[in-house]
C-alpha positions as CSV (number, residue, x, y, z in Angstrom):
1,X,35.4,-8.4,-4.0
2,X,34.7,-8.7,-0.1
3,X,31.0,-8.0,0.7
4,X,30.2,-4.8,3.2
5,X,27.5,-7.2,4.6
6,X,27.8,-11.0,5.2
7,X,25.0,-12.1,7.2
8,X,25.3,-15.9,8.2
9,X,23.0,-18.3,9.9
10,X,20.7,-15.7,11.7
11,X,18.1,-17.6,13.7
12,X,15.7,-15.2,16.1
13,X,13.2,-16.9,18.9
14,X,10.3,-15.8,20.7
15,X,9.2,-16.6,24.2
16,X,5.7,-17.3,24.4
17,X,4.0,-18.9,27.3
18,X,7.6,-20.3,28.2
19,X,8.3,-21.8,25.0
20,X,10.7,-20.4,22.3
21,X,9.2,-20.7,19.2
22,X,11.5,-19.4,15.9
23,X,10.3,-16.3,14.1
24,X,14.0,-16.2,11.5
25,X,15.2,-20.0,10.9
26,X,18.8,-20.0,9.4
27,X,18.7,-16.9,7.0
28,X,21.5,-15.7,5.2
29,X,22.6,-13.2,2.3
30,X,25.6,-10.9,1.5
31,X,25.4,-7.3,0.3
32,X,28.2,-5.2,-1.4
33,X,29.0,-1.3,-1.7
34,X,26.8,0.4,-3.6
35,X,24.3,-2.7,-4.2
36,X,20.5,-3.1,-3.6
37,X,19.3,-6.0,-1.8
38,X,15.4,-6.5,-1.3
39,X,13.6,-8.7,0.9
40,X,10.2,-9.6,-0.2
41,X,7.5,-11.8,1.3
42,X,4.0,-11.8,3.0
43,X,3.5,-10.0,6.3
44,X,5.1,-12.1,9.4
45,X,7.5,-13.6,6.8
46,X,10.6,-12.4,9.0
47,X,11.6,-9.6,7.1
48,X,11.7,-6.6,9.4
49,X,13.0,-8.6,12.3
50,X,15.9,-9.6,10.2
51,X,16.8,-6.1,10.1
52,X,16.1,-5.2,13.3
53,X,18.4,-7.8,14.3
54,X,21.3,-6.2,12.2
55,X,20.8,-3.0,14.0
56,X,20.1,-4.6,17.2
57,X,16.9,-2.9,18.2
58,X,14.5,-6.3,18.8
59,X,11.7,-6.2,21.1
60,X,12.9,-7.9,24.5
61,X,10.7,-10.9,24.0
62,X,12.7,-12.0,20.9
63,X,16.2,-13.2,21.1
64,X,19.3,-14.1,18.4
65,X,20.0,-17.5,19.1
66,X,22.3,-18.3,16.5
67,X,24.8,-16.7,13.5
68,X,26.3,-13.8,12.8
69,X,26.4,-10.2,10.6
70,X,29.6,-8.7,9.6
71,X,29.4,-5.3,8.7
72,X,33.1,-4.0,7.2
73,X,34.6,-7.0,8.8
74,X,33.1,-6.4,12.5
75,X,30.4,-8.7,13.7
76,X,27.4,-7.1,14.7
77,X,26.2,-9.5,17.5
78,X,29.1,-9.5,19.0
79,X,29.6,-5.8,20.0
80,X,28.8,-4.2,23.3
81,X,25.8,-1.9,23.1
82,X,28.2,0.7,23.8
83,X,30.4,0.1,20.6
84,X,26.7,-0.4,18.5
85,X,25.9,2.8,19.8
86,X,28.6,4.2,17.7
87,X,27.9,2.1,14.6
88,X,23.8,2.4,14.9
89,X,23.1,5.7,12.9
90,X,26.8,5.9,11.8
91,X,27.8,3.1,9.8
92,X,24.2,1.3,9.4
93,X,21.0,3.4,9.8
94,X,17.5,2.5,9.1
95,X,14.3,4.4,7.4
96,X,11.6,2.9,9.3
97,X,8.1,1.8,7.7
98,X,5.6,4.4,9.7
99,X,7.5,8.0,9.9
100,X,4.8,9.3,11.7
101,X,5.3,6.9,14.6
102,X,9.2,6.7,14.5
103,X,9.4,10.6,14.4
104,X,9.4,12.2,18.1
105,X,6.7,14.2,18.1
106,X,7.7,17.0,20.6
107,X,11.5,17.7,19.2
108,X,11.7,19.7,16.3
109,X,13.0,17.9,13.0
110,X,16.4,19.9,13.1
111,X,16.4,18.5,17.0
112,X,16.2,14.9,15.9
113,X,18.8,15.7,12.3
114,X,21.3,17.2,14.8
115,X,21.5,14.2,17.1
116,X,22.4,11.9,14.3
117,X,25.0,14.8,13.1
118,X,26.5,14.2,16.9
119,X,27.3,10.9,15.9
120,X,30.0,12.4,13.7
121,X,31.0,15.0,16.2
122,X,29.2,18.0,14.3
123,X,27.1,20.5,16.6
124,X,26.4,24.1,16.7
125,X,26.5,26.5,13.6
126,X,28.0,23.9,11.5
127,X,25.6,21.1,12.5
128,X,22.5,24.0,11.6
129,X,23.9,24.2,8.2
130,X,24.6,20.5,7.6
131,X,21.0,19.7,8.8
132,X,19.8,22.6,6.1
133,X,21.7,20.7,3.7
134,X,20.2,17.1,4.2
135,X,16.9,18.8,3.9
136,X,17.5,20.2,0.7
137,X,19.2,17.2,-0.3
138,X,16.2,15.1,0.0
139,X,14.0,17.9,-2.1
140,X,12.1,19.4,1.4
141,X,11.7,23.1,0.2
142,X,12.1,25.9,2.4
143,X,14.6,23.8,4.6
144,X,15.7,26.4,7.0
145,X,12.1,27.0,8.3
146,X,11.5,23.5,8.5
147,X,14.1,22.4,10.5
148,X,12.4,24.5,13.1
149,X,8.8,22.7,12.7
150,X,7.4,19.6,14.4
151,X,6.5,16.2,12.8
152,X,2.7,17.0,12.8
153,X,3.2,20.1,10.3
154,X,4.7,17.8,7.6
155,X,2.7,16.0,5.2
156,X,3.2,12.1,4.9
157,X,5.4,12.3,2.0
158,X,8.0,15.1,3.9
159,X,8.0,13.1,6.9
160,X,9.3,10.1,5.1
161,X,12.0,12.6,3.7
162,X,12.9,14.1,6.9
163,X,13.3,10.4,7.9
164,X,15.4,10.2,5.3
165,X,17.7,12.9,6.4
166,X,18.0,11.7,9.7
167,X,19.2,8.4,8.5
168,X,21.8,10.0,5.8
169,X,22.8,12.1,8.8
170,X,25.6,9.8,10.1
171,X,26.7,8.9,6.4
172,X,25.9,5.0,7.0
173,X,27.6,2.5,4.7
174,X,24.7,0.3,5.2
175,X,20.6,1.9,4.9
176,X,18.2,-0.4,5.7
177,X,14.9,0.9,4.1
178,X,11.9,-1.0,5.7
179,X,8.5,-0.4,3.5
180,X,9.8,3.5,2.8
181,X,6.8,3.9,0.2
182,X,4.1,1.8,1.7
183,X,1.6,4.6,3.1
184,X,2.4,7.1,0.1
185,X,1.0,8.0,-3.2
186,X,2.1,6.8,-6.4
187,X,3.7,10.6,-7.4
188,X,5.7,10.6,-3.5
189,X,6.6,7.1,-4.2
190,X,8.1,7.7,-7.4
191,X,9.7,11.2,-6.0
192,X,11.2,8.7,-2.7
193,X,12.4,5.9,-5.1
194,X,14.6,8.5,-7.7
195,X,16.0,9.9,-4.6
196,X,17.0,7.1,-2.6
197,X,18.7,5.7,-5.9
198,X,20.0,9.3,-6.5
199,X,21.6,9.4,-3.0
200,X,23.0,5.6,-3.4
201,X,24.7,6.6,-6.7
202,X,26.2,9.9,-4.9
203,X,27.3,7.8,-1.9
204,X,28.0,4.5,-2.9
205,X,26.0,2.8,0.0
206,X,24.5,0.0,0.4
207,X,20.7,-0.4,0.9
208,X,19.3,-3.3,2.4
209,X,15.2,-2.8,0.8
210,X,12.2,-4.1,2.6
211,X,9.3,-4.3,0.6
212,X,5.9,-6.3,-0.8
213,X,5.5,-4.3,-4.4
214,X,7.7,-6.6,-7.1
215,X,7.4,-3.6,-9.6
216,X,9.8,-1.4,-6.5
217,X,12.2,-4.6,-6.6
218,X,12.1,-4.5,-10.1
219,X,13.0,-0.8,-10.1
220,X,15.4,-0.8,-6.9
221,X,17.2,-4.1,-6.4
222,X,20.2,-5.8,-8.1
223,X,19.5,-8.8,-6.0
224,X,16.4,-11.0,-4.5
225,X,15.9,-12.7,-1.2
226,X,11.9,-14.1,-0.7
227,X,11.1,-15.3,2.6
228,X,8.7,-17.1,3.9
229,X,7.9,-18.3,7.2
230,X,11.3,-17.2,8.5
231,X,13.3,-18.5,5.6
232,X,14.8,-16.9,2.4
233,X,13.1,-19.3,0.0
234,X,15.2,-18.3,-2.9
235,X,17.9,-15.8,-3.4
236,X,18.6,-14.6,-7.2
237,X,20.1,-11.9,-9.1
238,X,17.1,-9.6,-10.5
239,X,17.4,-10.5,-14.1
240,X,17.3,-14.1,-13.2
241,X,14.0,-13.5,-10.6
242,X,12.3,-11.8,-12.7
243,X,13.1,-14.1,-16.0
244,X,12.2,-17.5,-14.4
245,X,11.4,-17.2,-10.6
246,X,11.5,-20.8,-9.6
247,X,10.3,-21.9,-6.4
248,X,6.4,-22.3,-5.8
249,X,6.2,-19.4,-3.5
250,X,7.7,-16.8,-5.8
251,X,6.0,-18.2,-8.8
252,X,2.7,-17.6,-6.7
253,X,3.5,-14.3,-6.1
254,X,3.5,-13.3,-9.6
255,X,0.3,-15.3,-9.9
256,X,-1.1,-13.0,-7.5
257,X,-0.1,-9.8,-9.2
258,X,-3.4,-7.9,-10.5
259,X,-1.2,-6.5,-13.5
260,X,-0.3,-9.7,-14.5
261,X,-3.6,-11.1,-14.8
262,X,-4.1,-10.4,-18.4
263,X,-8.2,-10.0,-17.4
264,X,-8.4,-13.5,-15.7
265,X,-8.9,-14.8,-12.2
266,X,-5.6,-14.0,-10.0
267,X,-3.8,-16.9,-8.9
268,X,-4.5,-16.3,-5.0
269,X,-2.7,-18.6,-2.8
270,X,-4.7,-21.1,-0.7
271,X,-4.3,-20.5,3.2
272,X,-2.5,-18.4,4.8
273,X,1.1,-18.7,6.1
274,X,1.9,-21.2,9.5
275,X,1.6,-19.5,12.7
276,X,4.6,-19.7,15.0
277,X,3.2,-22.7,17.0
278,X,2.6,-24.6,13.4
279,X,5.7,-23.8,11.5
280,X,7.4,-27.8,11.2
281,X,10.6,-28.5,12.3
282,X,11.6,-31.2,9.9
283,X,9.2,-30.3,6.8
284,X,9.1,-27.5,4.2
285,X,7.7,-24.4,5.4
286,X,5.5,-23.8,2.3
287,X,4.3,-27.3,2.4
288,X,0.8,-26.8,3.1
289,X,0.3,-24.5,0.3
290,X,2.3,-25.7,-2.0
291,X,1.0,-27.4,-5.3
292,X,3.6,-30.1,-5.6
293,X,3.6,-31.1,-2.3
294,X,4.8,-34.9,-1.5
295,X,5.7,-36.7,1.3
296,X,9.3,-36.2,1.0
297,X,8.2,-32.1,1.5
298,X,6.6,-33.3,4.7
299,X,9.5,-35.5,6.2
300,X,12.7,-33.6,5.3
301,X,13.4,-29.8,5.6
302,X,15.1,-28.4,2.1
303,X,18.5,-26.9,2.2
304,X,19.5,-24.5,0.2
305,X,20.8,-25.5,-3.1
306,X,23.1,-24.1,-5.9
307,X,25.5,-21.2,-5.1
308,X,24.7,-21.2,-1.5
309,X,28.1,-21.1,-0.3
310,X,28.7,-17.8,-1.9
311,X,25.2,-16.5,-0.9
312,X,24.7,-15.2,-4.4
313,X,21.8,-17.4,-5.5
314,X,20.3,-20.0,-4.2
315,X,16.7,-22.0,-3.7
316,X,15.1,-23.8,-0.5
317,X,12.9,-26.4,-2.4
318,X,13.3,-30.6,-3.4
319,X,11.7,-29.8,-6.8
320,X,13.6,-26.8,-8.3
321,X,11.2,-25.8,-11.1
322,X,13.4,-25.4,-14.5
323,X,10.4,-25.6,-16.7
324,X,11.7,-23.5,-19.8
325,X,7.8,-23.2,-20.8
326,X,7.8,-21.0,-17.3
327,X,10.0,-18.5,-18.2
328,X,8.5,-15.3,-18.3
329,X,9.4,-13.4,-21.4
330,X,6.9,-10.5,-22.1
331,X,6.4,-8.2,-18.8
332,X,3.4,-6.5,-21.1
333,X,0.3,-6.4,-19.2
334,X,-2.9,-7.7,-21.1
335,X,-5.6,-5.3,-22.0
336,X,-8.5,-5.6,-19.5
337,X,-11.7,-7.6,-20.2
338,X,-13.8,-6.1,-17.9
339,X,-13.1,-2.2,-19.5
340,X,-14.8,-3.2,-22.7
341,X,-17.9,-4.6,-21.0
342,X,-21.2,-3.2,-22.3
343,X,-23.3,-1.2,-19.4
344,X,-25.9,-3.7,-18.0
345,X,-28.5,-0.6,-17.9
346,X,-28.7,3.0,-19.6
347,X,-30.3,4.3,-16.4
348,X,-27.6,4.4,-13.6
349,X,-28.4,3.1,-10.4
350,X,-26.7,6.6,-8.5
351,X,-26.2,9.6,-10.5
352,X,-24.4,12.3,-8.3
353,X,-24.3,16.2,-9.4
354,X,-22.6,18.6,-8.3
355,X,-21.5,17.2,-4.6
356,X,-19.5,19.5,-2.5
357,X,-18.4,18.9,0.9
358,X,-17.2,22.2,2.8
359,X,-15.6,22.5,6.6
360,X,-16.0,25.6,8.1
361,X,-12.7,27.2,9.6
362,X,-13.6,28.3,13.4
363,X,-11.7,31.0,15.2
364,X,-11.8,32.9,18.6
365,X,-13.3,32.5,21.5
366,X,-16.9,32.6,20.0
367,X,-15.7,30.2,17.3
368,X,-16.9,32.2,14.5
369,X,-16.7,31.0,11.0
370,X,-13.8,32.2,9.0
371,X,-14.0,30.5,6.0
372,X,-14.0,27.0,4.6
373,X,-12.2,24.0,3.8
374,X,-13.8,22.6,0.4
375,X,-12.9,19.1,0.3
376,X,-15.1,18.1,-2.4
377,X,-15.8,20.9,-4.7
378,X,-18.8,20.0,-7.4
379,X,-17.9,16.5,-8.2
380,X,-20.5,14.4,-10.8
381,X,-20.6,10.6,-10.9
382,X,-22.2,7.8,-12.3
383,X,-22.8,4.4,-11.1
384,X,-23.9,1.3,-13.0
385,X,-25.3,-1.8,-12.0
386,X,-22.4,-4.6,-12.2
387,X,-19.9,-2.3,-12.9
388,X,-16.7,-0.8,-11.0
389,X,-16.3,3.4,-11.1
390,X,-12.3,3.7,-9.7
391,X,-12.0,7.0,-8.1
392,X,-8.1,7.8,-7.7
393,X,-6.1,10.7,-6.7
394,X,-3.6,11.9,-4.5
395,X,-4.3,11.9,-0.4
396,X,-6.3,14.5,0.7
397,X,-8.0,15.3,-2.9
398,X,-11.1,14.6,-1.2
399,X,-11.8,10.2,-2.5
400,X,-12.7,9.2,0.8
401,X,-14.7,12.5,2.0
402,X,-16.6,11.9,-1.2
403,X,-17.5,8.5,-0.5
404,X,-18.7,9.2,3.1
405,X,-20.7,12.1,2.4
406,X,-22.9,9.6,-0.4
407,X,-23.3,7.3,2.7
408,X,-24.1,10.4,5.2
409,X,-21.4,10.0,7.2
410,X,-20.1,12.8,6.5
411,X,-22.8,15.9,5.7
412,X,-22.9,17.4,2.3
413,X,-22.9,21.1,1.5
414,X,-24.6,21.2,-1.9
415,X,-25.3,18.7,-4.9
416,X,-28.5,16.2,-5.6
417,X,-28.2,12.8,-6.2
418,X,-30.6,10.6,-7.8
419,X,-31.6,6.7,-7.5
420,X,-32.7,5.4,-10.5
421,X,-33.5,8.9,-11.7
422,X,-35.3,9.3,-8.4
423,X,-34.4,12.6,-6.6
424,X,-32.9,12.0,-2.8
425,X,-31.7,14.7,-0.7
426,X,-28.4,15.3,0.4
427,X,-29.3,16.5,3.4
428,X,-30.6,15.1,6.4
429,X,-31.0,11.7,7.1
430,X,-30.9,8.6,5.1
431,X,-33.9,6.7,4.8
432,X,-33.9,3.1,6.0
433,X,-34.0,1.7,2.6
434,X,-31.2,3.8,1.1
435,X,-29.2,2.5,3.9
436,X,-29.7,-0.8,2.8
437,X,-29.1,0.0,-0.7
438,X,-25.4,1.9,0.0
439,X,-22.9,0.1,2.3
440,X,-19.2,1.0,2.6
441,X,-16.1,-1.4,3.2
442,X,-13.3,0.9,5.3
443,X,-9.7,0.8,4.6
444,X,-8.9,-0.4,7.7
445,X,-11.3,-3.6,9.0
446,X,-9.4,-3.6,12.4
447,X,-10.5,-0.3,13.4
448,X,-14.0,-0.7,11.5
449,X,-15.1,-4.0,13.2
450,X,-16.4,-3.5,17.1
451,X,-14.0,-5.5,18.9
452,X,-16.3,-6.2,21.6
453,X,-18.3,-7.9,19.4
454,X,-18.2,-11.6,18.0
455,X,-18.1,-11.7,14.0
456,X,-22.1,-13.5,14.5
457,X,-22.9,-10.3,16.5
458,X,-21.4,-7.7,13.9
459,X,-22.8,-9.2,10.7
460,X,-26.3,-9.6,12.7
461,X,-26.2,-6.0,14.0
462,X,-27.0,-4.7,10.3
463,X,-30.0,-7.4,9.6
464,X,-31.7,-6.1,13.1
465,X,-31.6,-2.4,12.5
466,X,-33.0,-2.2,9.1
467,X,-35.5,-4.9,9.9
468,X,-34.3,-7.8,7.7
469,X,-34.5,-10.4,10.1
470,X,-36.7,-11.3,13.2
471,X,-34.7,-13.5,15.3
472,X,-31.4,-14.3,16.1
473,X,-31.7,-18.1,15.1
474,X,-32.7,-17.1,11.2
475,X,-30.1,-14.4,11.5
476,X,-27.1,-16.7,12.9
477,X,-28.1,-18.7,9.8
478,X,-28.0,-15.7,7.3
479,X,-24.8,-14.9,9.2
480,X,-22.9,-18.2,8.7
481,X,-24.0,-18.5,4.6
482,X,-22.7,-15.0,4.3
483,X,-19.2,-15.8,6.1
484,X,-19.3,-19.1,3.5
485,X,-20.0,-16.7,0.5
486,X,-16.8,-14.6,1.3
487,X,-15.0,-17.7,2.0
488,X,-14.5,-18.0,5.8
489,X,-15.7,-20.9,8.3
490,X,-19.0,-21.0,9.9
491,X,-17.5,-21.2,12.8
492,X,-16.2,-17.7,12.9
493,X,-19.3,-16.4,14.2
494,X,-18.4,-17.5,17.6
495,X,-14.9,-15.2,17.3
496,X,-13.7,-11.9,17.9
497,X,-11.9,-9.7,15.3
498,X,-8.5,-10.0,17.2
499,X,-8.4,-14.0,16.5
500,X,-8.4,-13.1,12.4
501,X,-5.4,-12.2,10.4
502,X,-5.7,-8.8,8.2
503,X,-7.0,-10.2,5.1
504,X,-9.9,-12.5,7.2
505,X,-10.7,-9.2,8.9
506,X,-11.7,-7.8,5.4
507,X,-13.5,-10.4,4.1
508,X,-15.4,-10.3,7.4
509,X,-16.0,-6.6,6.6
510,X,-17.4,-7.3,3.2
511,X,-19.6,-9.7,4.7
512,X,-21.2,-7.0,7.4
513,X,-21.8,-4.5,4.1
514,X,-23.3,-7.4,1.9
515,X,-25.6,-8.7,5.2
516,X,-28.1,-6.1,4.1
517,X,-28.2,-6.9,0.4
518,X,-26.6,-3.4,-0.8
519,X,-27.0,-2.5,-4.7
520,X,-23.8,-0.5,-4.4
521,X,-20.9,-1.0,-2.5
522,X,-18.3,2.1,-1.7
523,X,-14.5,0.1,-1.3
524,X,-12.3,2.9,0.3
525,X,-8.8,1.3,0.1
526,X,-9.7,-2.4,1.0
527,X,-6.6,-3.8,0.0
528,X,-4.2,-0.9,0.8
529,X,-2.6,-3.0,3.8
530,X,-2.5,-6.2,2.7
531,X,0.2,-8.7,1.0
532,X,-0.1,-9.2,-2.8
533,X,-1.5,-12.9,-1.7
534,X,-3.9,-12.1,0.3
535,X,-4.6,-9.0,-1.9
536,X,-5.6,-11.0,-4.6
537,X,-8.1,-13.3,-2.6
538,X,-9.9,-10.0,-1.7
539,X,-9.9,-8.7,-5.2
540,X,-11.3,-12.3,-6.6
541,X,-13.7,-11.9,-3.9
542,X,-14.9,-8.9,-4.8
543,X,-15.0,-9.4,-8.7
544,X,-16.9,-12.7,-8.1
545,X,-19.8,-11.0,-5.8
546,X,-19.9,-8.4,-8.7
547,X,-20.5,-11.1,-11.1
548,X,-23.3,-13.0,-9.1
549,X,-25.0,-10.3,-7.2
550,X,-24.8,-7.7,-9.7
551,X,-23.4,-5.1,-7.7
552,X,-22.0,-1.9,-8.4
553,X,-18.4,-0.6,-6.7
554,X,-17.5,2.9,-6.2
555,X,-13.4,1.8,-5.6
556,X,-11.5,4.2,-3.9
557,X,-7.9,3.6,-4.0
558,X,-4.0,5.1,-5.3
559,X,-3.3,1.4,-6.5
560,X,-3.1,1.3,-10.4
561,X,-2.7,-2.1,-10.7
562,X,-6.0,-3.2,-9.2
563,X,-7.6,0.1,-11.0
564,X,-6.7,-1.9,-14.4
565,X,-7.9,-5.3,-13.0
566,X,-11.5,-4.0,-11.6
567,X,-12.4,-1.0,-12.9
568,X,-14.6,-0.5,-15.8
569,X,-14.7,3.6,-15.5
570,X,-12.0,5.6,-13.9
571,X,-12.5,9.5,-12.3
572,X,-9.5,11.5,-12.0
573,X,-9.8,13.6,-8.6
574,X,-7.6,16.7,-7.7
575,X,-7.6,19.0,-5.1
576,X,-11.7,18.2,-4.5
577,X,-12.6,18.4,-8.4
578,X,-12.6,15.7,-11.0
579,X,-10.3,16.5,-13.6
580,X,-10.7,13.7,-16.1
581,X,-13.1,10.5,-16.0
582,X,-14.1,8.1,-18.8
583,X,-13.7,4.3,-20.0
584,X,-10.9,2.7,-18.1
585,X,-9.4,1.5,-21.5
586,X,-9.1,4.9,-22.9
587,X,-8.1,6.5,-19.4
588,X,-4.9,3.9,-18.9
589,X,-3.9,3.7,-22.8
590,X,-3.8,7.8,-23.2
591,X,-4.6,10.0,-20.3
592,X,-4.9,13.3,-21.5
593,X,-5.2,15.7,-18.7
594,X,-1.5,16.6,-17.4
595,X,-2.3,15.3,-13.4
596,X,-3.7,12.2,-15.1
597,X,-0.5,11.8,-17.1
598,X,1.8,12.7,-14.1
599,X,0.0,9.9,-11.8
600,X,-0.5,7.2,-14.5
601,X,3.3,7.6,-15.5
602,X,4.8,7.3,-12.2
603,X,3.1,4.0,-11.1
604,X,6.3,1.2,-11.0
605,X,5.9,-1.4,-13.7
606,X,7.4,-5.0,-13.7
607,X,7.4,-4.4,-18.0
608,X,9.1,-0.9,-18.1
609,X,11.1,-0.5,-15.2
610,X,13.7,2.2,-17.3
611,X,11.0,4.1,-18.6
612,X,11.0,8.0,-18.9
613,X,8.4,9.3,-16.3
614,X,6.7,12.1,-16.1
615,X,7.7,13.8,-12.3
616,X,5.2,16.1,-10.3
617,X,7.2,18.1,-8.1
618,X,5.6,19.8,-5.0
619,X,2.5,18.9,-3.2
620,X,-1.0,19.8,-3.9
621,X,-2.0,23.5,-2.2
622,X,-4.1,23.8,0.5
623,X,-7.7,23.7,-0.1
624,X,-8.6,26.3,2.4
625,X,-6.7,28.7,-0.3
626,X,-6.6,26.8,-3.7
627,X,-5.1,28.8,-6.5
628,X,-7.4,30.9,-8.8
629,X,-8.3,29.7,-12.1
630,X,-7.4,25.7,-12.8
631,X,-6.4,24.1,-9.7
632,X,-3.3,22.3,-10.8
633,X,-1.5,24.9,-13.1
634,X,0.4,25.8,-9.9
635,X,2.3,22.0,-10.6
636,X,1.6,21.9,-14.4
637,X,4.3,22.0,-16.9
638,X,2.2,23.7,-19.4
639,X,0.3,26.2,-17.6
640,X,-0.8,29.4,-19.5
641,X,-2.1,32.8,-18.5
642,X,-5.6,31.5,-19.5
643,X,-5.0,28.7,-17.0
644,X,-4.8,31.3,-14.0
645,X,-7.6,33.8,-15.8
646,X,-10.3,31.0,-15.1
647,X,-11.4,27.5,-14.1
648,X,-11.7,24.8,-17.5
649,X,-15.1,23.4,-17.5
650,X,-16.0,19.8,-18.1
651,X,-15.7,18.7,-22.0
652,X,-16.8,15.8,-23.4
653,X,-14.8,13.9,-26.0
654,X,-15.5,11.4,-28.8
655,X,-14.4,8.7,-26.8
656,X,-16.7,9.2,-24.0
657,X,-14.4,10.6,-21.5
658,X,-14.6,14.4,-20.0
659,X,-11.9,16.5,-18.9
660,X,-11.5,19.7,-17.1
661,X,-8.5,21.1,-18.6
662,X,-7.6,24.3,-21.1
663,X,-4.9,22.6,-23.0
664,X,-5.5,18.5,-23.0
665,X,-3.7,16.2,-24.9
């Protein structure tokens, strides 16, 4: 059976200061109808550029200098642009990584779907009916109304579904999905993945999936290509790859996964991928980070070995590993030793009671208050020295708002806070001493670091503001010591944030928070935008800092593999309330609240890709007008009249957890 898509010797270069630098080097693979091929690897490895080359949508500075891509027998690179317009959207379509940036903000969803339908000659009333059918097919409720709405009126999950509807409108033979679930909650992610699988089975289309999540790869892909520094270094069938990854880089990716750590340190890759100016021309691209490197690796570039002629499986390595002792026969994650650690102190560092954060809704000329958005609705938290409390839940449930309220970055509307049982007011300015004790690491380090200040100035700012140093000289020495503590070179003090990679910027953000010797660190999705290898470095750093400095973490995240690796306690949040809270080991082993069960069930896992999942349909109701009684009842499969009549109070169970549900278990 001939392949639907055959890519041979694809090479791309970028023009930089008059010099042509390789960004994709001799990439080749094949893809059959009804099959999914996953490209995995770190950011900058060339995955998205390879996909954009197939679409002929490369930036002007990047050019195709070699190779061919045959789709249904036609070489896409040889087609004139007028013919490529007929292929693009009709035979080959793409779901882009960021739907909010990819959808046209000034056109309705219906208009954008109709543009794709026009490629099939469908217009007028028939196009309207077809667009409504497509939105219904991708699971958007009330599709007739949504056709007339604009992208800003849709949630993140709905935007992604609308993108899928647009891509499917042309009935493509090949669908390229570039990180289609990166910014989505696990519940929405599960819905999108199930949707893609169902549509692929129904339509028989091929899919090129670009992702860095190996659990998603295990669920979706038939074959896998691992990319590093512009090359595919390993290509294999799914079963072979997850049984025995052969390239050193592939094995390093597995070692960096938190859910494979079995309570040990993550096997973080040293260094980082080479920049375009550092890629060796006559050596293995992975040589500088490989544990098995020798002189041969640095003098001769490895060529694909094994079955490269058929592009069915191959490896670029002078020493492919066939050691049967490395075979991964058991994918069951180990129990987390941290979760069972005893409390370091009976008195918590920080106790939060009935924290509320309300945002007023103002209307009219005089902007009178007509109501409130109840973002955080009476939550209780306990933080102990040397321990991590993970705050989890879907986007919009109030996690980040609660963290910012504790930092006084947002005003609290009610509640009490106690520092070592001494009351602290949640209203008004926070004291200098309290500001020092509580620090925050934000989700986007690039946005939270001042681009006009050097790293040294950024680290020194907090120390000067809180009176922890009285001179730039002593502050500089302290800054260099901080950078060394987080694994950065001392000369980084003279450089600016834009000169560093994402992982390095996150290290700088952590160093800035540590500069004032805090006792509690609020971490707001600090690894969400990082590759798995960089994530491993940051998680190892956070764990080392906690063991060395006895810091308490409030860790806000939707990455449950990180929760399993780092958390001692877990609090599950839904629509401003904590519905279940307790020891991590208990909640991970047997969540009791229906929302916790659905949330944990939606997490894709390497060890159990075929398990039945509890599907959480729909989206949380608006916090402006939440339902009476239990907030979760509209999505709960067990809901009864009692759930609508009154709000369930928190109940303490024998295993130490608290749960707010009338029908838990």
